[in-house]
C-alpha positions as CSV (number, residue, x, y, z in Angstrom):
1,M,-14.6,-115.0,-29.7
2,S,-14.4,-111.3,-30.2
3,P,-17.2,-109.2,-28.4
4,R,-20.4,-108.9,-30.4
5,H,-22.2,-105.6,-30.3
6,V,-26.0,-105.4,-30.6
7,R,-26.6,-101.7,-31.3
8,D,-30.3,-101.7,-31.8
9,W,-32.3,-101.7,-28.6
10,S,-35.4,-103.3,-30.1
11,H,-33.1,-106.1,-31.5
12,V,-31.9,-106.8,-28.0
13,F,-35.4,-107.4,-26.7
14,L,-36.3,-109.5,-29.7
15,L,-33.4,-111.7,-28.8
16,I,-34.6,-111.9,-25.2
17,A,-38.1,-112.7,-26.3
18,I,-36.9,-115.5,-28.6
19,A,-34.7,-116.9,-25.9
20,S,-37.5,-116.9,-23.3
21,C,-40.2,-118.2,-25.6
22,K,-38.7,-121.6,-26.4
23,S,-40.9,-123.5,-24.1
24,G,-44.0,-121.6,-25.5
25,G,-46.8,-119.7,-24.0
26,E,-47.0,-116.5,-21.9
27,R,-47.2,-116.4,-18.2
28,R,-50.7,-115.3,-17.1
29,E,-51.0,-111.9,-15.4
30,S,-52.9,-113.5,-12.6
31,E,-50.1,-115.7,-11.5
32,P,-48.2,-114.6,-8.4
33,T,-44.8,-113.0,-8.3
34,P,-42.1,-114.4,-6.0
35,G,-41.2,-113.0,-2.6
36,L,-37.9,-112.9,-0.7
37,A,-37.0,-112.1,2.9
38,V,-34.0,-109.8,3.1
39,V,-32.0,-110.7,6.2
40,L,-30.4,-108.0,8.3
41,A,-26.6,-108.4,8.3
42,A,-25.0,-108.3,11.7
43,R,-21.7,-107.4,10.0
44,P,-21.4,-106.0,6.4
45,P,-20.0,-108.4,3.8
46,R,-16.7,-107.6,2.2
47,I,-17.4,-106.4,-1.3
48,D,-14.8,-108.6,-3.1
49,G,-16.8,-110.7,-5.5
50,S,-17.1,-113.6,-3.1
51,L,-20.2,-114.9,-1.3
52,E,-18.2,-116.8,1.3
53,D,-18.6,-114.2,4.1
54,P,-20.6,-115.4,7.1
55,A,-23.3,-112.8,6.4
56,W,-24.1,-114.4,3.0
57,R,-24.4,-117.8,4.5
58,L,-27.4,-116.5,6.4
59,A,-29.0,-114.8,3.5
60,K,-32.0,-116.2,1.7
61,S,-31.6,-117.3,-1.9
62,T,-33.9,-116.5,-4.8
63,G,-33.3,-120.0,-6.1
64,S,-32.5,-120.5,-9.8
65,F,-33.7,-117.8,-12.1
66,V,-36.4,-118.7,-14.6
67,A,-37.2,-118.0,-18.3
68,T,-37.9,-114.3,-18.5
69,R,-41.3,-114.5,-20.3
70,E,-43.3,-117.5,-19.1
71,G,-41.2,-118.9,-16.2
72,G,-40.0,-122.4,-16.0
73,P,-36.4,-123.6,-16.5
74,A,-34.1,-121.0,-18.0
75,A,-31.2,-121.5,-20.5
76,V,-28.9,-119.6,-18.1
77,E,-28.2,-120.8,-14.6
78,A,-28.1,-117.9,-12.0
79,S,-29.3,-117.1,-8.5
80,A,-29.1,-114.2,-6.1
81,K,-29.1,-113.3,-2.4
82,L,-29.9,-110.0,-0.7
83,L,-28.9,-108.5,2.6
84,W,-29.3,-105.1,4.2
85,D,-28.1,-103.0,7.1
86,D,-28.4,-99.4,8.2
87,G,-26.3,-98.1,5.4
88,Y,-26.6,-100.4,2.4
89,L,-28.6,-102.8,0.3
90,Y,-26.4,-105.7,-0.6
91,V,-26.9,-107.9,-3.6
92,G,-24.9,-111.0,-4.5
93,L,-25.3,-113.0,-7.7
94,E,-23.9,-116.3,-8.9
95,V,-23.9,-116.9,-12.7
96,Q,-22.9,-120.1,-14.5
97,D,-21.5,-119.0,-17.9
98,P,-19.3,-121.1,-20.2
99,L,-18.2,-118.2,-22.3
100,L,-17.5,-114.8,-20.7
101,V,-18.1,-111.8,-23.1
102,A,-17.7,-108.3,-21.7
103,G,-15.8,-105.9,-23.9
104,H,-17.2,-102.7,-22.4
105,E,-15.0,-100.9,-20.0
106,T,-16.6,-97.4,-19.8
107,R,-19.2,-96.5,-17.1
108,D,-22.7,-96.4,-18.5
109,A,-21.8,-98.3,-21.6
110,Y,-24.5,-100.6,-23.1
111,L,-23.7,-103.6,-20.9
112,W,-26.9,-105.4,-21.9
113,E,-25.3,-106.1,-25.3
114,Q,-23.1,-108.7,-23.8
115,D,-22.8,-110.6,-20.5
116,C,-24.1,-108.8,-17.4
117,V,-26.3,-109.0,-14.3
118,E,-29.1,-106.5,-13.8
119,L,-31.1,-105.3,-10.8
120,M,-34.3,-103.2,-10.9
121,V,-35.6,-101.7,-7.7
122,D,-39.0,-100.0,-7.2
123,P,-39.0,-98.8,-3.5
124,K,-42.6,-97.6,-3.5
125,G,-43.9,-100.5,-5.6
126,D,-46.0,-98.2,-7.8
127,G,-44.0,-98.4,-11.0
128,K,-43.6,-94.6,-11.0
129,S,-40.0,-94.3,-9.9
130,Y,-37.6,-97.2,-10.2
131,F,-33.9,-97.8,-10.5
132,E,-31.7,-100.0,-12.7
133,I,-28.1,-101.1,-12.0
134,E,-26.2,-103.4,-14.3
135,V,-22.7,-104.9,-13.7
136,S,-20.6,-106.8,-16.2
137,P,-18.0,-109.6,-15.5
138,R,-15.4,-106.8,-15.8
139,G,-17.0,-104.9,-13.0
140,T,-18.2,-102.1,-15.3
141,V,-21.4,-100.4,-14.1
142,F,-24.4,-99.0,-15.9
143,D,-27.0,-97.3,-13.7
144,T,-30.1,-95.2,-14.4
145,R,-33.5,-94.3,-13.0
146,F,-36.9,-94.0,-14.5
147,D,-39.9,-91.8,-13.7
148,A,-42.3,-94.4,-15.0
149,R,-42.1,-97.5,-17.3
150,R,-39.3,-96.7,-19.8
151,A,-39.7,-92.9,-19.1
152,P,-37.9,-90.8,-20.1
153,P,-36.9,-92.7,-23.3
154,P,-34.7,-94.3,-24.3
155,F,-32.7,-95.2,-21.2
156,G,-34.1,-93.1,-18.3
157,H,-32.0,-90.6,-16.3
158,V,-28.5,-92.1,-17.1
159,S,-26.9,-89.1,-15.2
160,W,-28.2,-90.7,-12.0
161,D,-25.3,-92.2,-10.0
162,S,-26.1,-95.0,-7.6
163,A,-22.6,-94.7,-5.9
164,A,-22.7,-98.5,-5.7
165,R,-19.7,-100.4,-4.7
166,V,-19.1,-103.6,-6.8
167,G,-16.9,-106.6,-6.5
168,V,-16.6,-109.3,-9.2
169,T,-14.7,-112.6,-9.5
170,T,-14.6,-114.6,-12.7
171,R,-14.1,-118.2,-13.2
172,G,-12.3,-118.0,-16.6
173,E,-10.8,-115.3,-18.8
174,I,-13.0,-112.7,-20.4
175,D,-13.2,-112.3,-24.2
176,D,-11.2,-115.3,-25.3
177,D,-12.1,-118.6,-26.9
178,R,-11.3,-120.8,-23.9
179,A,-14.1,-122.4,-21.9
180,D,-15.2,-120.5,-18.7
181,A,-17.3,-121.4,-15.7
182,G,-19.0,-118.2,-14.7
183,Y,-18.7,-115.2,-12.4
184,T,-19.9,-113.8,-9.0
185,V,-21.0,-110.2,-8.5
186,E,-21.5,-108.3,-5.2
187,I,-23.1,-104.9,-5.1
188,A,-23.5,-102.5,-2.1
189,I,-26.0,-99.7,-2.8
190,P,-26.2,-96.9,-0.3
191,W,-29.8,-95.9,0.7
192,Q,-29.1,-92.4,-0.5
193,A,-29.1,-93.7,-4.0
194,F,-32.9,-94.2,-3.8
195,S,-33.4,-90.5,-3.0
196,P,-32.3,-88.9,-6.2
197,E,-33.8,-85.5,-5.4
198,G,-31.5,-85.2,-2.4
199,A,-34.1,-85.7,0.3
200,P,-32.7,-87.3,3.5
201,A,-32.4,-91.0,3.0
202,R,-33.2,-93.7,5.6
203,P,-33.0,-97.5,5.6
204,P,-36.3,-99.3,5.3
205,A,-38.1,-100.2,8.5
206,S,-38.3,-103.8,9.6
207,G,-41.2,-105.4,7.7
208,E,-41.2,-102.9,4.9
209,E,-41.8,-104.3,1.4
210,W,-40.2,-103.1,-1.8
211,R,-40.5,-104.4,-5.4
212,A,-37.5,-105.6,-7.3
213,N,-36.3,-107.9,-10.1
214,L,-33.0,-109.5,-11.0
215,Y,-31.8,-110.7,-14.4
216,V,-28.8,-112.1,-16.2
217,L,-27.9,-111.6,-19.8
218,D,-25.6,-114.1,-21.6
219,L,-24.2,-113.5,-25.0
220,R,-23.4,-116.7,-26.9
221,R,-22.1,-117.5,-30.4
222,D,-25.6,-118.3,-31.5
223,G,-27.3,-115.2,-29.9
224,Q,-28.2,-113.9,-26.5
225,R,-30.0,-115.7,-23.7
226,A,-31.6,-114.3,-20.5
227,A,-33.1,-115.3,-17.2
228,A,-35.0,-113.5,-14.4
229,W,-36.0,-114.0,-10.8
230,S,-39.6,-113.0,-11.5
231,P,-41.0,-113.9,-15.0
232,L,-42.5,-110.9,-16.8
233,G,-45.0,-112.3,-19.3
234,A,-43.4,-110.1,-22.0
235,G,-40.2,-109.8,-24.0
236,D,-39.2,-106.7,-21.9
237,F,-37.5,-106.4,-18.6
238,H,-39.4,-103.2,-17.7
239,V,-42.7,-104.6,-16.4
240,P,-42.7,-103.2,-12.8
241,H,-46.0,-104.8,-11.8
242,R,-44.3,-108.2,-12.4
243,F,-41.4,-107.5,-10.1
244,G,-41.0,-109.7,-7.1
245,S,-41.4,-108.5,-3.5
246,I,-38.5,-108.1,-1.1
247,T,-39.3,-107.8,2.6
248,F,-36.7,-106.4,5.0
249,Q,-36.4,-108.4,8.2
250,G,-34.7,-107.1,11.4
251,P,-34.9,-104.3,14.0
252,E,-35.9,-100.8,13.1
253,R,-32.4,-99.5,13.2
254,L,-28.9,-100.7,14.1
255,E,-26.9,-99.2,17.0
256,S,-23.6,-98.6,15.2
257,P,-23.7,-99.2,11.4
258,E,-20.6,-100.1,9.5
259,G,-19.9,-99.4,5.8
260,P,-18.8,-102.1,3.4
261,H,-15.1,-103.0,3.4
């Protein structure tokens, strides 16, 4: 199958809304959002698109992602793990995908048109400054930051550079008609990325809580599907008050931090 391009932003979210509404009903605003303990890594994982490093074996899993709007079983099978150390936030995602579609090869291309994983991070948890990173099965990156929900339009400050390191392995060939099995993504994000104005960056303190959400987008022959860690109650990924909570566990600082391999 040749890559399909969805050029209209509102059309993308219409597809997401349709995919996430199949079981009917909206998730009530009063329902709790999920939480995840982020384990301190004694040694940094190798950023190679594999979650077989010992560090990942100790990391807590989100469990299977759910339907983006109302929760419940999703049409896409995916899960994630998070780790941290003195230098980086690490994110690992496993996606089951029978047809890999990822034609974009240019940084900050519209990866959400095809297959990709997506991370949104709101360090202060107030919805006033949050960050978005997307990675495709090709390892192409789109990253941006927002001053508030979807501000500035249409795609935030795309000039922001997360300086993230990524590693991807695929279980199948991208952009052909043969059946695939999925892909694995690793992301290492330096803490400095969350200080876009250039203020000195620091890792979070032990026990500190941030807000975040994780997503997967899957383009199929019959349209696009999506899943999320925390359901949003709307056909839009940009609902910061519905992001889950991530809590950093471990000592205040490490003695001798190492960077990712």
